C-alpha positions in Angstrom: 126.2 -90.0 56.1 127.4 -86.7 57.6 124.9 -84.4 58.4 124.8 -80.8 57.0 126.1 -78.1 59.1 124.3 -74.6 58.8 124.8 -71.4 60.2 121.9 -70.0 62.5 120.8 -66.3 63.6 118.3 -65.9 65.5 118.1 -61.8 64.9 116.1 -59.1 66.7 112.4 -58.5 67.8 110.4 -61.5 67.2 113.6 -63.1 65.7 114.3 -65.4 68.5 110.8 -66.5 68.8 110.3 -67.6 65.5 113.7 -69.1 65.0 113.1 -71.7 67.8 109.6 -72.3 66.3 111.1 -73.1 62.9 113.9 -75.4 64.7 111.8 -77.2 66.8 109.8 -78.0 63.6 113.1 -78.9 61.8 114.1 -81.2 64.3 110.9 -83.0 64.6 110.8 -83.8 61.0 113.9 -85.6 61.3 116.1 -82.6 59.2 119.9 -84.1 59.0 121.6 -81.0 59.9 123.6 -79.7 62.5 123.7 -76.4 63.6 126.3 -73.2 64.5 124.7 -70.4 66.0 126.0 -66.9 65.6 124.7 -63.3 66.9 124.4 -60.6 64.5 122.0 -57.8 64.1 121.4 -54.8 67.0 123.5 -56.1 70.0 126.4 -56.2 67.5 125.8 -52.7 66.0 125.3 -51.4 69.4 128.4 -53.3 70.9 130.4 -50.9 68.8 130.6 -52.8 65.6 129.5 -50.7 63.3 128.9 -53.5 60.4 126.9 -55.5 62.9 128.5 -58.7 62.6 132.1 -60.2 64.1 134.7 -61.5 61.9 133.9 -64.8 63.7 130.5 -65.2 62.7 131.6 -64.2 58.9 133.6 -67.2 59.3 131.3 -69.4 60.4 129.0 -68.5 57.5 131.6 -69.1 55.1 132.5 -72.2 56.2 129.1 -73.7 56.6 127.9 -72.0 53.4 124.1 -71.9 54.1 122.7 -69.5 56.6 119.1 -69.5 58.2 118.5 -65.9 59.5 115.7 -64.4 61.4 114.9 -60.7 60.9 117.5 -58.4 62.4 117.0 -54.6 63.1 119.2 -51.8 61.9 119.7 -49.2 64.7 118.1 -45.8 63.5 120.5 -43.2 63.0 124.3 -43.6 63.6 124.9 -44.3 59.7 124.5 -47.9 60.1 124.5 -49.5 57.0 121.9 -52.7 56.4 123.8 -55.8 57.2 121.4 -57.6 55.1 122.2 -55.6 51.9 126.1 -56.2 53.3 125.7 -60.0 53.5 124.1 -60.5 50.3 126.7 -58.5 48.4 129.5 -59.8 50.5 129.0 -63.6 49.8 128.0 -62.8 45.8 124.4 -63.7 47.0 123.2 -62.7 43.4 119.4 -64.4 43.2 116.7 -63.5 45.6 113.8 -65.8 44.7 110.4 -65.3 46.7 107.3 -67.7 45.8 103.9 -65.9 46.3 101.0 -68.6 46.5 97.5 -67.6 47.6 96.2 -69.8 50.2 92.4 -69.1 49.4 89.9 -69.6 51.1 91.8 -69.9 54.3 93.9 -66.8 54.1 91.8 -63.7 52.8 92.7 -62.7 49.5 91.2 -61.3 46.4 93.5 -63.6 44.1 92.7 -67.2 44.5 94.4 -68.3 41.8 97.8 -66.3 42.7 101.1 -68.7 42.0 104.0 -66.7 41.3 107.6 -66.4 41.8 109.6 -63.1 42.0 113.4 -63.6 41.1 115.4 -60.1 42.1 118.7 -59.4 41.3 120.2 -58.9 44.5 123.4 -57.1 44.1 123.5 -54.0 42.1 120.8 -51.6 40.8 120.7 -48.4 42.8 121.2 -50.8 45.8 125.1 -50.3 45.3 124.4 -47.6 47.7 126.7 -45.0 46.0 125.2 -41.6 46.8 126.6 -37.8 46.6 125.5 -34.5 47.5 126.8 -32.5 45.0 125.3 -28.8 45.4 122.8 -27.3 47.8 119.9 -28.8 46.4 120.7 -31.8 44.4 121.8 -35.3 46.1 122.5 -38.1 43.2 122.1 -41.9 43.8 124.2 -43.8 41.0 122.2 -46.9 39.3 124.7 -49.5 38.5 123.2 -52.6 36.1 126.2 -54.9 34.9 126.0 -57.3 32.1 127.2 -60.2 34.3 124.8 -59.0 37.2 122.1 -59.1 34.5 123.0 -62.4 32.9 123.5 -64.5 36.1 119.9 -63.7 37.4 118.4 -63.9 34.3 119.6 -67.4 33.5 118.9 -68.3 37.1 115.0 -67.3 36.3 115.1 -69.4 32.8 116.8 -72.2 34.7 114.4 -71.9 37.8 111.4 -72.2 35.4 112.8 -74.8 33.7 113.7 -77.0 36.8 110.3 -76.6 38.2 108.1 -76.7 35.6 107.2 -73.2 35.0 105.6 -72.2 31.8 106.8 -68.4 31.4 109.2 -66.1 32.3 108.4 -62.2 32.5 111.2 -59.4 32.4 109.9 -56.0 33.9 112.3 -53.1 33.4 111.9 -49.2 32.9 113.9 -48.9 29.6 111.5 -46.4 27.9 113.3 -43.9 30.4 116.4 -45.4 31.5 117.7 -46.6 28.0 121.3 -47.4 29.0 120.8 -49.3 32.2 117.6 -51.0 32.5 117.9 -51.2 28.5 121.2 -53.4 29.2 118.9 -55.6 31.5 115.9 -56.0 28.6 118.7 -56.6 26.0 120.2 -59.6 28.1 116.9 -60.9 28.9 115.9 -61.3 25.2 119.7 -62.7 24.4 118.9 -65.5 27.0 115.2 -66.1 26.5 116.4 -67.3 23.1 118.5 -70.1 24.8 115.3 -71.8 26.0 112.6 -71.9 23.3 110.5 -74.3 25.3 109.4 -71.4 28.0 107.7 -68.6 26.7 109.1 -65.2 27.6 107.8 -61.6 27.7 108.7 -58.0 28.8 106.7 -55.4 30.6 107.7 -52.0 31.8 107.5 -52.3 35.1 104.7 -49.3 36.2 101.8 -51.1 34.4 103.7 -54.6 35.3 103.2 -53.9 38.7 99.5 -52.7 38.2 98.9 -55.8 36.7 100.5 -58.2 39.2 98.0 -56.2 41.9 95.3 -56.3 39.6 95.7 -59.9 37.9 98.7 -61.9 39.5 97.4 -65.3 38.1 98.5 -64.2 34.5 102.2 -64.3 35.6 104.3 -67.4 36.5 107.9 -66.1 37.2 109.0 -62.5 37.1 112.7 -61.4 37.1 113.9 -57.9 37.3 116.3 -55.6 38.9 116.9 -54.9 42.6 114.7 -52.2 43.5 111.8 -53.3 41.4 111.8 -56.5 42.9 112.2 -55.4 46.2 108.9 -53.3 46.1 107.1 -55.5 44.0 108.0 -58.8 45.6 106.7 -57.4 48.9 103.4 -56.2 47.0 102.9 -59.6 45.9 103.4 -61.0 49.0 100.8 -58.8 50.8 98.3 -59.6 48.0 98.7 -63.4 48.6 97.2 -62.7 52.3 100.0 -61.4 54.0 103.5 -60.4 53.5 104.3 -62.0 57.0 103.9 -65.3 55.7 106.3 -65.4 53.1 110.0 -66.6 53.1 112.7 -66.1 50.4 116.1 -67.4 49.3 119.4 -65.6 48.4 121.4 -67.9 46.3 125.1 -67.2 45.3 127.3 -69.8 43.5 129.3 -70.8 46.8 127.1 -69.5 49.8 123.2 -69.0 50.2 120.9 -67.3 53.1 117.2 -68.5 54.0 115.2 -65.9 55.6 111.2 -64.3 56.0 110.5 -61.2 54.2 109.0 -59.5 56.9 111.0 -57.3 59.5 111.6 -57.8 63.2 108.5 -56.3 64.6 109.7 -55.3 67.9 106.4 -54.0 68.9 105.2 -57.5 69.7 108.4 -59.1 70.3 108.7 -61.2 73.7 104.6 -61.4 73.6 104.6 -65.2 71.9 102.2 -64.4 69.4 104.6 -64.1 66.2 103.5 -66.3 63.2 106.7 -68.2 62.4 105.4 -69.4 59.0 107.4 -67.2 57.0 111.1 -68.4 58.3 109.4 -71.8 58.4 109.1 -71.2 54.4 112.5 -69.9 54.1 113.8 -73.1 56.4 111.6 -75.3 53.8 113.5 -73.6 50.6 116.7 -74.2 52.5 116.0 -77.9 52.9 115.2 -78.4 49.3 118.6 -76.3 48.6 120.7 -78.6 50.5 119.2 -81.8 49.3 116.5 -82.4 52.1 113.6 -82.4 49.6 111.8 -85.3 51.6 112.0 -83.4 54.8 111.0 -79.9 53.3 108.2 -82.1 51.4 106.8 -83.3 54.9 107.2 -79.7 56.2 105.5 -77.8 53.9 102.7 -80.2 53.6 102.3 -80.2 57.4 102.1 -76.3 57.3 99.5 -76.3 54.5 97.4 -78.8 56.4 97.7 -76.5 59.4 96.3 -73.4 57.7 93.9 -75.5 55.9 92.4 -76.7 59.4 92.1 -73.2 60.4 94.7 -72.7 63.2 95.9 -69.4 62.8 98.0 -66.7 64.9 96.4 -63.3 65.0 98.0 -61.8 62.1 95.7 -63.9 59.7 93.1 -64.9 62.2 89.5 -64.1 60.7 86.1 -65.0 62.2 84.0 -67.2 60.1 87.0 -68.4 58.2 89.7 -69.5 61.1 88.9 -72.3 63.5 91.5 -71.3 66.3 93.3 -68.4 67.3 96.9 -69.8 68.7 100.2 -68.1 69.4 103.6 -69.1 68.6 104.1 -72.0 70.3 100.4 -73.5 69.6 101.3 -73.0 65.7 104.2 -74.8 66.1 102.5 -77.7 67.8 100.1 -77.7 65.4 102.3 -77.9 62.6 104.7 -80.8 64.2 101.4 -82.8 64.9 100.6 -82.6 61.3 103.9 -83.9 60.3 103.3 -87.0 57.4 99.7 -85.6 56.8 98.6 -83.7 53.5 96.1 -81.1 53.1 92.8 -82.0 51.6 92.0 -78.6 49.6 95.0 -76.8 49.3 97.9 -78.0 46.7 100.2 -80.3 48.3 104.1 -80.1 47.4 105.9 -82.8 46.0 109.7 -81.4 45.4 112.0 -83.3 42.8 115.3 -84.7 44.2 117.1 -83.8 41.3 116.2 -80.5 41.1 119.8 -79.2 40.1 119.8 -75.8 38.1 122.6 -75.3 35.3 123.9 -72.2 36.3 127.7 -71.9 34.5 130.0 -69.2 35.4 130.0 -65.9 34.0 132.1 -65.6 30.9 133.4 -62.1 30.0 132.4 -61.0 26.1 135.1 -59.8 23.7 136.1 -56.3 24.3 134.5 -53.7 22.5 136.4 -50.9 20.5 135.9 -47.9 23.2 136.4 -44.3 22.0 135.9 -40.8 23.7 133.3 -38.9 22.3 132.9 -36.3 24.6 132.5 -35.2 28.2 129.8 -34.1 30.6 131.0 -31.6 33.2 128.3 -30.9 36.0 128.6 -27.5 37.5 127.3 -25.9 40.9 125.7 -22.5 40.0 122.7 -20.8 41.9 121.8 -18.8 38.6 118.3 -19.9 36.8 119.2 -18.5 33.2 120.7 -21.5 31.1 121.8 -18.8 28.7 123.7 -16.7 31.5 125.4 -19.8 32.6 126.6 -20.5 28.6 127.9 -17.0 28.4 130.2 -17.7 31.6 131.1 -20.9 30.0 132.0 -19.6 26.5 135.6 -18.7 27.5 136.4 -22.5 28.4 135.7 -23.6 24.3 139.0 -24.4 22.6 139.8 -24.9 19.0 138.8 -28.5 19.5 136.0 -28.7 21.7 132.9 -26.8 22.4 129.8 -26.7 24.7 127.0 -28.2 22.9 124.2 -28.7 25.5 123.4 -27.6 29.1 120.5 -29.9 30.8 118.9 -29.4 34.3 117.7 -32.5 36.1 118.2 -34.2 32.6 115.9 -31.7 30.6 117.8 -29.7 27.8 117.8 -26.0 28.6 120.2 -24.5 26.5 120.2 -24.0 23.6 116.5 -23.1 22.9 115.4 -23.6 26.7 111.8 -22.0 27.6 111.8 -19.7 30.5 108.8 -21.5 31.9 111.1 -24.5 33.0 112.3 -24.7 36.7 116.1 -24.8 37.4 117.7 -26.1 40.3 121.5 -25.3 40.9 123.0 -28.5 39.1 123.5 -28.0 35.6 125.0 -30.7 33.1 127.3 -28.9 30.4 128.0 -31.2 27.6 131.1 -30.7 25.8 131.8 -32.2 22.3 134.7 -32.4 19.8 134.4 -30.1 16.6 133.9 -31.8 13.3 136.9 -34.2 12.4 138.7 -33.6 15.7 139.2 -37.1 18.1 138.5 -36.0 21.4 141.5 -37.0 23.9 141.3 -37.1 28.0 144.1 -34.0 28.0 141.0 -32.4 26.4 139.1 -33.1 29.6 141.8 -31.6 31.6 142.2 -28.7 29.7 138.5 -27.9 30.3 138.5 -28.2 33.9 141.7 -25.8 34.2 139.9 -23.3 32.3 136.9 -23.6 34.4 139.0 -23.3 37.9 140.3 -20.3 36.2 137.1 -18.6 35.3 135.6 -19.5 38.8 133.2 -22.1 37.5 132.4 -24.7 40.2 132.7 -28.0 38.4 131.2 -30.9 40.7 132.2 -34.1 38.7 132.5 -35.3 35.0 131.3 -38.0 33.1 133.3 -39.2 29.9 130.8 -40.1 26.8 132.2 -43.1 25.1 130.7 -45.2 22.1 131.5 -48.8 22.1 131.8 -50.5 18.4 130.6 -47.3 17.3 127.6 -47.3 19.2 126.7 -44.1 21.5 126.8 -45.2 25.0 125.1 -42.3 26.8 121.8 -40.6 27.2 120.5 -37.4 25.3 119.4 -34.9 27.0 115.6 -35.0 27.5 113.7 -32.8 24.7 116.9 -33.3 22.6 
């Protein structure tokens, strides 16, 4: 049988120490793998490569299709982009999976019954990283939620629950406020949930959902959510199990996959030999199940649980009265290896399915909807504070067919009928709609912009307003 080739990146800070520990355990457990090592991260950035990774390293990752990665450091300043985000998006790793399980009573936690899995969309949302400064006082960040992105991650969550015997999938969004973006995510959740009647489903607004996770995590089973919420809540969930440093995660795509610890590179303790390798061990266990090495994954995970249960703890989780032995990285590694083949006595041992295959069909585009132009928002940079004054300045832009219908400031309607108490910054959204009986054309938008230039109106961007199959697909002004 041909061994599975994987790519390994030892990373920065404590990365090399915890990777060496993890690989030693994999070898001792008999993992049927071969390793190609690459260098990514801080040294590559500082060598003059602004991406933090070489083309040769990309080739190795794409050829092997499986990457086990230790934490990396993105240098401060210099405009360096996060390599973690670049990897996830470049390789199409759309699903981030983070199990968060209590190890009570061996790791201190207020939530002894906790056993949840956070499934986070990994490629879009605000993490598209599209930002612009538009005025002296206002910077925007575009939140992008797509139907294919939503369908893929939500279907993954239900398939995960189905294959791993989970009973419930919960969706978190904020569609009471972001009715278009988060509204789409919630809509897709409802559509896909209907295909899995055997699995309970529910939706929570993310703020109260986050509060419930922090207070009563045992209520949840699998939680699926857009990128930013998933990033925040998965760290909260990992921390309240007892330590964010104990968590691992998988990043799954249709072709490639990446496995890692969820903590950072911790440069302040690098080289001291005291780092806890548990997070990366957990990532490696997830990797083994992904490549079909379920027996080896079981052996390592149960040995790791037995080590925790025996009170052999690194400094980050060591507690007087609970822990029995304070160990460094190498000693912890040795303890796990000594327990290979053993089962925990109190903590629940694992048994991984050998046929755990998720049914994840490729996304199929939906029929194209009838798209109609219903207006335009012209964003204006103006240093005044009175929306009535701005409306008067804009009045020459009106035509026989198109006229100003609303002005907002930071989303709130301030004209017509705004309040003088409202604080306004220098960024104004000016909405133009067609008059009764007229079908707006893009040439009308061009004409508006030409007139704006003629009248010294500083237009900084436009957003076309559309309907799809007759449904208006743009937000109202707050208070409208």
